[in-house]
Steps between C-alpha positions, in 0.01 A plus 500: 500500500198532278496317164516810269591848637479769239731799550315792342566867446585769249826515313787598726326389820771238576343171377790373306747629759321303771523182294871557430565542876312175574700325226828630638583701186527813711505572868205619690503737800412310812458126542364224276368161615330223300320293764768429762784550252692822528591632155623840605587644844771747589808403290365168418343470150433150361621486136233480230605145388443368856143634527236236398330722252426516131459827313291554183591833337311719256705348223526125478881504458522148360824367372478563121730213398290234687158350415212521746607153621858618540391806699291288731774233549747775590265604784496140628876521568440719813170355597414455866394156633137606505500614135218370287555258220572638153200327356273650763607856428480447119150375535400787740612763246414308186856495358514155343455624146771765544783291643711492184448876420766764560403833672497697169225258377269571789245782559545730789237310711666167417840635609354611838341162555843338443659753744233413762558128447877555535442678829267231637750223410747644747271403777487843668344567839400852379416607143553861404329633192578854377230616266529189281229615263605869457683434175213323337219631288139439600473186289814343663384597839166330440693190388719472807263616778316165519839321547585742791153435650569125481843549652360706787235240580717195461833612659574484863783754457422847635521754223578875511351648190594856400251674280335834424207328321175491701374223277800275576472575872131411503550171307804379684555643854369388832672776700602845391795719610478856374808719476518876472833686495686196638262444792215260560169691481264202523525131567221240528263269311479605130112487491483725811736763368321493166174572676662794679586648162871539597622307193309695231459872486147618584317557174708254298369199320716280733276556802355155546440202723616140483282200579619141549246254351467143387343359186169365619318425178562496124227578247606327188209640301595861548877436559479674843645406841345577840763612749385478867637710775406568864225748419360386168591371154601658171455385145805541268612361166619143529869478411552137559523542883460163683202450718599579864807694392586823690481829318604857588266767363577869474201729482562872424285756688405664165345172380254466787165667488226512767130427487230526768338174378603183316395575143408193283483703173874578484785346297714501810519146644672579823269680735604452864326620820723694729517782744676844494757519773673828394484786263823687436598798287752484212744758378271522191222737610203331328571155638465303822597141589266269681631200706263208472473202726410154353531236763862513619613666175498858389474687172553863394260693279579836342188710444430862421377717788189563291422126488556466872266789565240374251482152662522644852792268585627507853716283724309197624269473204437161333555523131596290194844510332490436127817380321526413130673161447741645236621758758628238744886473471664162546 
């Protein structure tokens, strides 16, 4: 199983129902196997408590009468032999300063970090996460997302992550399973489905591409970091990323402009040579989306039909993609 599979779709598409069936909280129609283990077949249905899973809900659901330390120690009572050490999980989710606090003394983001830690301490073979950020405001989401990114990179546990947020999917997922009306409509690598514009509605601000890059150089004078990928390099604001660390970059189609030459008299630092491989229509009549090839990577650019006509852009042309550093989402 891939490391992080996002289950994505509109409200009512069956995302939570699918997770509940996997968890054994309700029966699915058909058969359910986890590897070689049969969890449901015919009349056989393995009880929830015998499935090697952990479930993180939308609400943290911590024991209110116990401290953070007490909540975590309770999880250790049913831990599997392969469960990580308490200190390891506390360090991973930065909980040391919160161990004596009770749940009502924590922010929403802190409570979810404790809930995730409690799930990890069981030592599950599969981690189910049902929109764990949906109850948080933007500030709290920004607080907890880096911890989720660290968890997704550091953990060997396969994760099924339910979300309807394109931003969360782009930052966390390796594979995407899309549901519509209770059925799988698309399944495959997240970057590929993002490029096919099946995640975001045509014309929306979410139409974008994701690049995987590595910190290649740090410019201390201007507080910038150069992120190299197979097709070029991008300058972004340096946010204390370590040299050589891997980064995932989301670039929206509306933030990419096109030039026929590499201008040196522009404020835009990121000017990348590329070629146009496709030009597609959008539902919005004035716009078209260009697919751009940069080495082995691809970007999308949304332009007006007038601009495309003015520049004489056609499939196969060599052009330059221009991307403002502040527009790159990490």
